ROLUM-581454 format. One record per residue: residue in one letter; chain; x, y, z of N, C-alpha, C, O, CB in turn. Coordinates in nm, 3 decimals. Glycine has a CB too. Layout:
! ROLUM-581454
+------+-------+---------+---------+---------+---------+---------+---------+---------+---------+---------+---------+---------+---------+---------+---------+---------+
! zati ! pakol !     nc1 !     nc2 !     nc3 !    cac1 !    cac2 !    cac3 !     cc1 !     cc2 !     cc3 !     oc1 !     oc2 !     oc3 !    cbc1 !    cbc2 !    cbc3 !
+------+-------+---------+---------+---------+---------+---------+---------+---------+---------+---------+---------+---------+---------+---------+---------+---------+
!    a !     A !       X !       Y !       Z !       X !       Y !       Z !       X !       Y !       Z !       X !       Y !       Z !       X !       Y !       Z !
...
+------+-------+---------+---------+---------+---------+---------+---------+---------+---------+---------+---------+---------+---------+---------+---------+---------+
This chain:
! ROLUM-581454
+------+-------+---------+---------+---------+---------+---------+---------+---------+---------+---------+---------+---------+---------+---------+---------+---------+
! zati ! pakol !     nc1 !     nc2 !     nc3 !    cac1 !    cac2 !    cac3 !     cc1 !     cc2 !     cc3 !     oc1 !     oc2 !     oc3 !    cbc1 !    cbc2 !    cbc3 !
+------+-------+---------+---------+---------+---------+---------+---------+---------+---------+---------+---------+---------+---------+---------+---------+---------+
!    x !     A !   5.029 ! -15.818 !  -6.205 !   5.146 ! -15.889 !  -6.248 !   5.207 ! -15.956 !  -6.125 !   5.213 ! -15.896 !  -6.018 !   5.247 ! -15.796 !  -6.318 !
!    x !     A !   5.251 ! -16.075 !  -6.142 !   5.297 ! -16.151 !  -6.027 !   5.449 ! -16.158 !  -6.022 !   5.515 ! -16.180 !  -6.123 !   5.239 ! -16.291 !  -6.031 !
!    x !     A !   5.504 ! -16.138 !  -5.904 !   5.647 ! -16.146 !  -5.878 !   5.667 ! -16.253 !  -5.772 !   5.654 ! -16.224 !  -5.653 !   5.706 ! -16.008 !  -5.833 !
!    x !     A !   5.698 ! -16.374 !  -5.812 !   5.711 ! -16.479 !  -5.713 !   5.583 ! -16.492 !  -5.636 !   5.478 ! -16.524 !  -5.693 !   5.829 ! -16.453 !  -5.619 !
!    x !     A !   5.589 ! -16.467 !  -5.508 !   5.469 ! -16.478 !  -5.425 !   5.403 ! -16.343 !  -5.402 !   5.291 ! -16.336 !  -5.350 !   5.503 ! -16.541 !  -5.292 !
!    x !     A !   5.472 ! -16.235 !  -5.441 !   5.413 ! -16.102 !  -5.425 !   5.331 ! -16.068 !  -5.549 !   5.357 ! -16.119 !  -5.658 !   5.524 ! -15.996 !  -5.402 !
!    x !     A !   5.234 ! -15.983 !  -5.532 !   5.151 ! -15.942 !  -5.644 !   5.162 ! -15.791 !  -5.660 !   5.134 ! -15.717 !  -5.565 !   5.002 ! -15.986 !  -5.624 !
!    x !     A !   5.203 ! -15.745 !  -5.777 !   5.220 ! -15.603 !  -5.803 !   5.135 ! -15.566 !  -5.923 !   5.156 ! -15.617 !  -6.033 !   5.369 ! -15.567 !  -5.826 !
!    x !     A !   5.040 ! -15.478 !  -5.902 !   4.956 ! -15.432 !  -6.011 !   5.014 ! -15.303 !  -6.066 !   5.037 ! -15.207 !  -5.992 !   4.808 ! -15.411 !  -5.964 !
!    x !     A !   5.038 ! -15.302 !  -6.196 !   5.098 ! -15.185 !  -6.260 !   4.989 ! -15.107 !  -6.331 !   4.924 ! -15.157 !  -6.424 !   5.210 ! -15.227 !  -6.359 !
!    x !     A !   4.970 ! -14.984 !  -6.286 !   4.866 ! -14.900 !  -6.346 !   4.924 ! -14.780 !  -6.420 !   4.857 ! -14.720 !  -6.503 !   4.771 ! -14.853 !  -6.239 !
!    x !     A !   5.051 ! -14.744 !  -6.388 !   5.109 ! -14.626 !  -6.452 !   5.260 ! -14.631 !  -6.441 !   5.317 ! -14.706 !  -6.361 !   5.054 ! -14.496 !  -6.390 !
!    x !     A !   5.325 ! -14.548 !  -6.523 !   5.470 ! -14.538 !  -6.527 !   5.511 ! -14.399 !  -6.484 !   5.446 ! -14.301 !  -6.519 !   5.524 ! -14.571 !  -6.667 !
!    x !     A !   5.619 ! -14.389 !  -6.409 !   5.674 ! -14.260 !  -6.369 !   5.787 ! -14.225 !  -6.466 !   5.894 ! -14.286 !  -6.464 !   5.726 ! -14.263 !  -6.220 !
!    x !     A !   5.761 ! -14.127 !  -6.552 !   5.858 ! -14.081 !  -6.650 !   5.897 ! -13.937 !  -6.620 !   5.813 ! -13.855 !  -6.583 !   5.802 ! -14.093 !  -6.794 !
!    x !     A !   6.024 ! -13.907 !  -6.635 !   6.072 ! -13.770 !  -6.633 !   6.194 ! -13.765 !  -6.724 !   6.231 ! -13.866 !  -6.784 !   6.108 ! -13.723 !  -6.485 !
!    x !     A !   6.256 ! -13.647 !  -6.736 !   6.371 ! -13.636 !  -6.826 !   6.483 ! -13.731 !  -6.787 !   6.554 ! -13.782 !  -6.873 !   6.422 ! -13.493 !  -6.827 !
!    x !     A !   6.499 ! -13.754 !  -6.658 !   6.608 ! -13.840 !  -6.613 !   6.601 ! -13.981 !  -6.667 !   6.694 ! -14.027 !  -6.733 !   6.610 ! -13.844 !  -6.464 !
!    x !     A !   6.492 ! -14.050 !  -6.638 !   6.486 ! -14.189 !  -6.682 !   6.455 ! -14.202 !  -6.830 !   6.505 ! -14.294 !  -6.895 !   6.383 ! -14.265 !  -6.601 !
!    x !     A !   6.374 ! -14.115 !  -6.886 !   6.342 ! -14.123 !  -7.029 !   6.467 ! -14.097 !  -7.114 !   6.494 ! -14.172 !  -7.208 !   6.232 ! -14.021 !  -7.066 !
!    x !     A !   6.543 ! -13.992 !  -7.080 !   6.665 ! -13.962 !  -7.157 !   6.770 ! -14.071 !  -7.138 !   6.839 ! -14.107 !  -7.234 !   6.722 ! -13.826 !  -7.114 !
!    x !     A !   6.784 ! -14.123 !  -7.018 !   6.881 ! -14.230 !  -6.994 !   6.852 ! -14.350 !  -7.084 !   6.942 ! -14.404 !  -7.147 !   6.879 ! -14.273 !  -6.846 !
!    x !     A !   6.726 ! -14.390 !  -7.090 !   6.690 ! -14.505 !  -7.173 !   6.708 ! -14.474 !  -7.321 !   6.759 ! -14.557 !  -7.397 !   6.545 ! -14.548 !  -7.145 !
!    x !     A !   6.666 ! -14.355 !  -7.364 !   6.675 ! -14.319 !  -7.506 !   6.820 ! -14.298 !  -7.552 !   6.864 ! -14.358 !  -7.650 !   6.594 ! -14.193 !  -7.534 !
!    x !     A !   6.893 ! -14.213 !  -7.481 !   7.028 ! -14.179 !  -7.524 !   7.131 ! -14.285 !  -7.485 !   7.223 ! -14.314 !  -7.560 !   7.068 ! -14.046 !  -7.466 !
!    x !     A !   7.114 ! -14.343 !  -7.368 !   7.211 ! -14.441 !  -7.320 !   7.192 ! -14.580 !  -7.377 !   7.289 ! -14.655 !  -7.391 !   7.204 ! -14.449 !  -7.173 !
!    x !     A !   7.067 ! -14.615 !  -7.411 !   7.040 ! -14.753 !  -7.452 !   6.957 ! -14.765 !  -7.579 !   6.930 ! -14.877 !  -7.624 !   6.971 ! -14.825 !  -7.341 !
!    x !     A !   6.916 ! -14.653 !  -7.636 !   6.839 ! -14.657 !  -7.760 !   6.700 ! -14.716 !  -7.744 !   6.645 ! -14.774 !  -7.838 !   6.912 ! -14.736 !  -7.862 !
!    x !     A !   6.642 ! -14.701 !  -7.624 !   6.510 ! -14.756 !  -7.594 !   6.412 ! -14.641 !  -7.572 !   6.434 ! -14.556 !  -7.486 !   6.515 ! -14.851 !  -7.470 !
!    x !     A !   6.305 ! -14.640 !  -7.648 !   6.201 ! -14.538 !  -7.635 !   6.108 ! -14.573 !  -7.519 !   6.084 ! -14.691 !  -7.494 !   6.121 ! -14.523 !  -7.767 !
!    x !     A !   6.054 ! -14.473 !  -7.447 !   5.958 ! -14.502 !  -7.340 !   5.842 ! -14.590 !  -7.386 !   5.796 ! -14.676 !  -7.311 !   5.904 ! -14.372 !  -7.283 !
!    x !     A !   5.795 ! -14.570 !  -7.507 !   5.685 ! -14.652 !  -7.559 !   5.725 ! -14.800 !  -7.565 !   5.643 ! -14.887 !  -7.535 !   5.643 ! -14.603 !  -7.700 !
!    x !     A !   5.850 ! -14.828 !  -7.602 !   5.896 ! -14.966 !  -7.607 !   5.898 ! -15.029 !  -7.467 !   5.865 ! -15.146 !  -7.450 !   6.036 ! -14.974 !  -7.669 !
!    x !     A !   5.938 ! -14.949 !  -7.368 !   5.937 ! -14.998 !  -7.230 !   5.795 ! -15.040 !  -7.192 !   5.774 ! -15.149 !  -7.138 !   5.991 ! -14.889 !  -7.131 !
!    x !     A !   5.699 ! -14.954 !  -7.219 !   5.561 ! -14.983 !  -7.182 !   5.507 ! -15.104 !  -7.259 !   5.427 ! -15.181 !  -7.205 !   5.473 ! -14.862 !  -7.208 !
!    x !     A !   5.551 ! -15.122 !  -7.383 !   5.508 ! -15.238 !  -7.461 !   5.554 ! -15.369 !  -7.399 !   5.482 ! -15.468 !  -7.402 !   5.560 ! -15.229 !  -7.604 !
!    x !     A !   5.674 ! -15.370 !  -7.341 !   5.725 ! -15.491 !  -7.275 !   5.627 ! -15.537 !  -7.166 !   5.602 ! -15.656 !  -7.151 !   5.865 ! -15.466 !  -7.214 !
!    x !     A !   5.572 ! -15.440 !  -7.092 !   5.481 ! -15.474 !  -6.982 !   5.345 ! -15.522 !  -7.031 !   5.276 ! -15.593 !  -6.960 !   5.463 ! -15.354 !  -6.891 !
!    x !     A !   5.307 ! -15.484 !  -7.151 !   5.180 ! -15.527 !  -7.209 !   5.192 ! -15.668 !  -7.269 !   5.094 ! -15.742 !  -7.275 !   5.134 ! -15.427 !  -7.317 !
!    x !     A !   5.312 ! -15.704 !  -7.312 !   5.334 ! -15.828 !  -7.386 !   5.379 ! -15.946 !  -7.300 !   5.470 ! -16.019 !  -7.337 !   5.436 ! -15.805 !  -7.493 !
!    x !     A !   5.315 ! -15.964 !  -7.184 !   5.337 ! -16.081 !  -7.099 !   5.484 ! -16.102 !  -7.062 !   5.542 ! -16.205 !  -7.097 !   5.285 ! -16.203 !  -7.167 !
!    x !     A !   5.545 ! -16.006 !  -6.990 !   5.686 ! -16.020 !  -6.955 !   5.709 ! -16.124 !  -6.845 !   5.615 ! -16.168 !  -6.777 !   5.743 ! -15.887 !  -6.911 !
!    x !     A !   5.833 ! -16.160 !  -6.830 !   5.878 ! -16.246 !  -6.721 !   5.950 ! -16.154 !  -6.622 !   6.024 ! -16.065 !  -6.663 !   5.974 ! -16.363 !  -6.773 !
!    x !     A !   5.928 ! -16.175 !  -6.492 !   5.985 ! -16.087 !  -6.391 !   6.081 ! -16.161 !  -6.300 !   6.063 ! -16.280 !  -6.271 !   5.875 ! -16.023 !  -6.309 !
!    x !     A !   6.184 ! -16.089 !  -6.255 !   6.277 ! -16.139 !  -6.153 !   6.314 ! -16.024 !  -6.061 !   6.314 ! -15.907 !  -6.102 !   6.404 ! -16.202 !  -6.218 !
!    x !     A !   6.345 ! -16.056 !  -5.939 !   6.394 ! -15.957 !  -5.844 !   6.543 ! -15.940 !  -5.866 !   6.613 ! -16.039 !  -5.891 !   6.362 ! -15.999 !  -5.695 !
!    x !     A !   6.595 ! -15.818 !  -5.856 !   6.738 ! -15.795 !  -5.874 !   6.809 ! -15.799 !  -5.739 !   6.745 ! -15.795 !  -5.634 !   6.764 ! -15.661 !  -5.945 !
!    x !     A !   6.940 ! -15.808 !  -5.743 !   7.019 ! -15.810 !  -5.619 !   7.008 ! -15.680 !  -5.542 !   7.024 ! -15.679 !  -5.420 !   7.165 ! -15.837 !  -5.652 !
!    x !     A !   6.979 ! -15.569 !  -5.611 !   6.968 ! -15.439 !  -5.545 !   6.826 ! -15.409 !  -5.498 !   6.798 ! -15.297 !  -5.454 !   7.014 ! -15.330 !  -5.638 !
!    x !     A !   6.735 ! -15.507 !  -5.508 !   6.599 ! -15.488 !  -5.459 !   6.502 ! -15.430 !  -5.559 !   6.388 ! -15.400 !  -5.524 !   6.603 ! -15.403 !  -5.341 !
!    x !     A !   6.545 ! -15.413 !  -5.681 !   6.454 ! -15.368 !  -5.786 !   6.396 ! -15.490 !  -5.856 !   6.410 ! -15.602 !  -5.807 !   6.527 ! -15.275 !  -5.889 !
!    x !     A !   6.331 ! -15.468 !  -5.967 !   6.276 ! -15.577 !  -6.047 !   6.329 ! -15.566 !  -6.189 !   6.364 ! -15.457 !  -6.236 !   6.121 ! -15.576 !  -6.045 !
!    x !     A !   6.335 ! -15.679 !  -6.258 !   6.370 ! -15.681 !  -6.400 !   6.254 ! -15.746 !  -6.474 !   6.203 ! -15.850 !  -6.433 !   6.504 ! -15.758 !  -6.426 !
!    x !     A !   6.214 ! -15.683 !  -6.583 !   6.110 ! -15.738 !  -6.670 !   6.178 ! -15.780 !  -6.800 !   6.252 ! -15.702 !  -6.861 !   5.994 ! -15.634 !  -6.696 !
!    x !     A !   6.153 ! -15.903 !  -6.842 !   6.208 ! -15.955 !  -6.967 !   6.093 ! -15.976 !  -7.063 !   5.995 ! -16.043 !  -7.029 !   6.288 ! -16.088 !  -6.944 !
!    x !     A !   6.102 ! -15.918 !  -7.183 !   5.994 ! -15.940 !  -7.278 !   6.015 ! -15.868 !  -7.408 !   6.108 ! -15.788 !  -7.423 !   5.865 ! -15.899 !  -7.218 !
!    x !     A !   5.926 ! -15.896 !  -7.504 !   5.936 ! -15.834 !  -7.635 !   5.854 ! -15.705 !  -7.644 !   5.757 ! -15.686 !  -7.571 !   5.892 ! -15.931 !  -7.741 !
!    x !     A !   5.897 ! -15.619 !  -7.735 !   5.815 ! -15.503 !  -7.770 !   5.714 ! -15.551 !  -7.874 !   5.718 ! -15.667 !  -7.916 !   5.903 ! -15.383 !  -7.825 !
!    x !     A !   5.626 ! -15.464 !  -7.915 !   5.528 ! -15.500 !  -8.018 !   5.595 ! -15.531 !  -8.151 !   5.542 ! -15.606 !  -8.232 !   5.426 ! -15.386 !  -8.037 !
!    x !     A !   5.714 ! -15.472 !  -8.174 !   5.788 ! -15.497 !  -8.298 !   5.877 ! -15.621 !  -8.289 !   5.943 ! -15.658 !  -8.387 !   5.873 ! -15.375 !  -8.333 !
!    x !     A !   5.878 ! -15.686 !  -8.170 !   5.956 ! -15.808 !  -8.155 !   6.097 ! -15.788 !  -8.103 !   6.177 ! -15.882 !  -8.105 !   5.963 ! -15.878 !  -8.285 !
!    x !     A !   6.130 ! -15.669 !  -8.057 !   6.261 ! -15.643 !  -7.997 !   6.258 ! -15.694 !  -7.853 !   6.170 ! -15.656 !  -7.776 !   6.297 ! -15.488 !  -8.001 !
!    x !     A !   6.351 ! -15.781 !  -7.816 !   6.355 ! -15.837 !  -7.681 !   6.436 ! -15.746 !  -7.590 !   6.554 ! -15.721 !  -7.614 !   6.414 ! -15.980 !  -7.682 !
!    x !     A !   6.370 ! -15.696 !  -7.484 !   6.434 ! -15.603 !  -7.391 !   6.430 ! -15.654 !  -7.248 !   6.340 ! -15.729 !  -7.209 !   6.367 ! -15.467 !  -7.399 !
!    x !     A !   6.530 ! -15.613 !  -7.171 !   6.530 ! -15.628 !  -7.027 !   6.516 ! -15.488 !  -6.970 !   6.593 ! -15.398 !  -7.004 !   6.662 ! -15.700 !  -6.974 !
!    x !     A !   6.416 ! -15.468 !  -6.884 !   6.390 ! -15.338 !  -6.824 !   6.399 ! -15.352 !  -6.673 !   6.328 ! -15.432 !  -6.613 !   6.251 ! -15.283 !  -6.867 !
!    x !     A !   6.487 ! -15.273 !  -6.610 !   6.500 ! -15.271 !  -6.465 !   6.415 ! -15.154 !  -6.415 !   6.422 ! -15.043 !  -6.467 !   6.651 ! -15.257 !  -6.419 !
!    x !     A !   6.334 ! -15.183 !  -6.311 !   6.244 ! -15.080 !  -6.261 !   6.225 ! -15.095 !  -6.111 !   6.259 ! -15.197 !  -6.053 !   6.109 ! -15.087 !  -6.332 !
!    x !     A !   6.169 ! -14.991 !  -6.051 !   6.135 ! -14.995 !  -5.908 !   5.987 ! -14.966 !  -5.892 !   5.927 ! -14.894 !  -5.972 !   6.221 ! -14.894 !  -5.827 !
!    x !     A !   5.930 ! -15.024 !  -5.788 !   5.791 ! -14.999 !  -5.756 !   5.784 ! -14.876 !  -5.667 !   5.853 ! -14.867 !  -5.566 !   5.726 ! -15.122 !  -5.686 !
!    x !     A !   5.699 ! -14.781 !  -5.706 !   5.681 ! -14.659 !  -5.627 !   5.556 ! -14.667 !  -5.539 !   5.524 ! -14.572 !  -5.468 !   5.672 ! -14.537 !  -5.721 !
!    x !     A !   5.487 ! -14.781 !  -5.545 !   5.364 ! -14.798 !  -5.468 !   5.243 ! -14.751 !  -5.546 !   5.255 ! -14.676 !  -5.643 !   5.372 ! -14.723 !  -5.337 !
!    x !     A !   5.127 ! -14.794 !  -5.504 !   4.999 ! -14.756 !  -5.565 !   4.995 ! -14.786 !  -5.715 !   4.931 ! -14.713 !  -5.791 !   4.972 ! -14.609 !  -5.540 !
!    x !     A !   5.063 ! -14.892 !  -5.757 !   5.059 ! -14.934 !  -5.896 !   5.150 ! -14.859 !  -5.991 !   5.146 ! -14.879 !  -6.112 !   4.922 ! -14.923 !  -5.945 !
!    x !     A !   5.233 ! -14.770 !  -5.936 !   5.322 ! -14.690 !  -6.020 !   5.462 ! -14.751 !  -6.018 !   5.516 ! -14.783 !  -5.912 !   5.326 ! -14.541 !  -5.973 !
!    x !     A !   5.521 ! -14.766 !  -6.138 !   5.658 ! -14.813 !  -6.146 !   5.743 ! -14.709 !  -6.217 !   5.695 ! -14.633 !  -6.300 !   5.666 ! -14.948 !  -6.220 !
!    x !     A !   5.871 ! -14.708 !  -6.182 !   5.967 ! -14.616 !  -6.243 !   6.073 ! -14.697 !  -6.314 !   6.156 ! -14.762 !  -6.249 !   6.031 ! -14.521 !  -6.137 !
!    x !     A !   6.073 ! -14.695 !  -6.447 !   6.181 ! -14.762 !  -6.521 !   6.315 ! -14.693 !  -6.489 !   6.323 ! -14.571 !  -6.486 !   6.153 ! -14.759 !  -6.675 !
!    x !     A !   6.417 ! -14.773 !  -6.466 !   6.549 ! -14.720 !  -6.429 !   6.647 ! -14.732 !  -6.545 !   6.713 ! -14.635 !  -6.581 !   6.604 ! -14.793 !  -6.306 !
!    x !     A !   6.656 ! -14.849 !  -6.602 !   6.748 ! -14.874 !  -6.711 !   6.699 ! -14.991 !  -6.793 !   6.600 ! -15.056 !  -6.758 !   6.891 ! -14.899 !  -6.659 !
!    x !     A !   6.766 ! -15.019 !  -6.901 !   6.727 ! -15.132 !  -6.984 !   6.830 ! -15.159 !  -7.091 !   6.922 ! -15.080 !  -7.113 !   6.591 ! -15.106 !  -7.048 !
!    x !     A !   6.814 ! -15.272 !  -7.158 !   6.905 ! -15.310 !  -7.265 !   6.840 ! -15.416 !  -7.352 !   6.742 ! -15.479 !  -7.314 !   7.039 ! -15.361 !  -7.208 !
!    x !     A !   6.899 ! -15.434 !  -7.471 !   6.856 ! -15.544 !  -7.557 !   6.902 ! -15.673 !  -7.492 !   7.017 ! -15.686 !  -7.450 !   6.913 ! -15.529 !  -7.703 !
!    x !     A !   6.811 ! -15.770 !  -7.485 !   6.846 ! -15.897 !  -7.422 !   6.961 ! -15.963 !  -7.496 !   6.970 ! -15.959 !  -7.619 !   6.725 ! -15.990 !  -7.419 !
!    x !     A !   7.049 ! -16.024 !  -7.417 !   7.154 ! -16.107 !  -7.473 !   7.093 ! -16.244 !  -7.505 !   6.983 ! -16.275 !  -7.458 !   7.276 ! -16.120 !  -7.375 !
!    x !     A !   7.162 ! -16.323 !  -7.582 !   7.111 ! -16.453 !  -7.625 !   7.066 ! -16.538 !  -7.504 !   6.960 ! -16.600 !  -7.510 !   7.218 ! -16.528 !  -7.705 !
!    x !     A !   7.145 ! -16.541 !  -7.398 !   7.109 ! -16.622 !  -7.280 !   6.980 ! -16.570 !  -7.215 !   6.900 ! -16.650 !  -7.166 !   7.223 ! -16.621 !  -7.178 !
!    x !     A !   6.960 ! -16.438 !  -7.214 !   6.839 ! -16.381 !  -7.155 !   6.716 ! -16.417 !  -7.240 !   6.609 ! -16.445 !  -7.186 !   6.852 ! -16.228 !  -7.143 !
!    x !     A !   6.732 ! -16.416 !  -7.372 !   6.620 ! -16.454 !  -7.461 !   6.585 ! -16.601 !  -7.437 !   6.467 ! -16.636 !  -7.431 !   6.657 ! -16.430 !  -7.610 !
!    x !     A !   6.685 ! -16.687 !  -7.424 !   6.659 ! -16.829 !  -7.397 !   6.590 ! -16.846 !  -7.263 !   6.496 ! -16.926 !  -7.252 !   6.790 ! -16.909 !  -7.400 !
!    x !     A !   6.634 ! -16.772 !  -7.161 !   6.570 ! -16.777 !  -7.029 !   6.424 ! -16.734 !  -7.039 !   6.336 ! -16.799 !  -6.983 !   6.646 ! -16.687 !  -6.928 !
!    x !     A !   6.399 ! -16.625 !  -7.111 !   6.263 ! -16.576 !  -7.126 !   6.175 ! -16.681 !  -7.195 !   6.067 ! -16.714 !  -7.146 !   6.261 ! -16.444 !  -7.206 !
!    x !     A !   6.221 ! -16.732 !  -7.307 !   6.140 ! -16.827 !  -7.383 !   6.117 ! -16.956 !  -7.306 !   6.011 ! -17.018 !  -7.320 !   6.208 ! -16.858 !  -7.516 !
!    x !     A !   6.213 ! -16.997 !  -7.225 !   6.198 ! -17.120 !  -7.147 !   6.100 ! -17.102 !  -7.030 !   6.028 ! -17.195 !  -6.994 !   6.334 ! -17.165 !  -7.094 !
!    x !     A !   6.099 ! -16.984 !  -6.972 !   6.023 ! -16.963 !  -6.847 !   5.895 ! -16.882 !  -6.861 !   5.819 ! -16.871 !  -6.764 !   6.109 ! -16.896 !  -6.750 !
!    x !     A !   5.868 ! -16.825 !  -6.978 !   5.746 ! -16.743 !  -6.989 !   5.623 ! -16.831 !  -6.975 !   5.626 ! -16.951 !  -7.002 !   5.742 ! -16.669 !  -7.124 !
!    x !     A !   5.514 ! -16.768 !  -6.932 !   5.390 ! -16.842 !  -6.905 !   5.313 ! -16.867 !  -7.031 !   5.207 ! -16.928 !  -7.028 !   5.304 ! -16.769 !  -6.806 !
+------+-------+---------+---------+---------+---------+---------+---------+---------+---------+---------+---------+---------+---------+---------+---------+---------+
């Protein structure tokens, strides 16, 4: 997966009670939905705090923004996420490959 000029290959996700429960209870997002976003050709941006944001749909068509960090060796750790706002959906649809 490409991030601007950097190339990050995602081979696995780092899940534990902390990030899985935060996404499920805090935002109503299941870990499976997070992983689906990465399979469905997401759009990526770097965040101000040095993490990454992935914008994309789940297999059911729910548009999500997922903030994550790279742990190296192809492993990423989802941090938080939310349902895309209208402007984010427009940005995704305009800029997706």
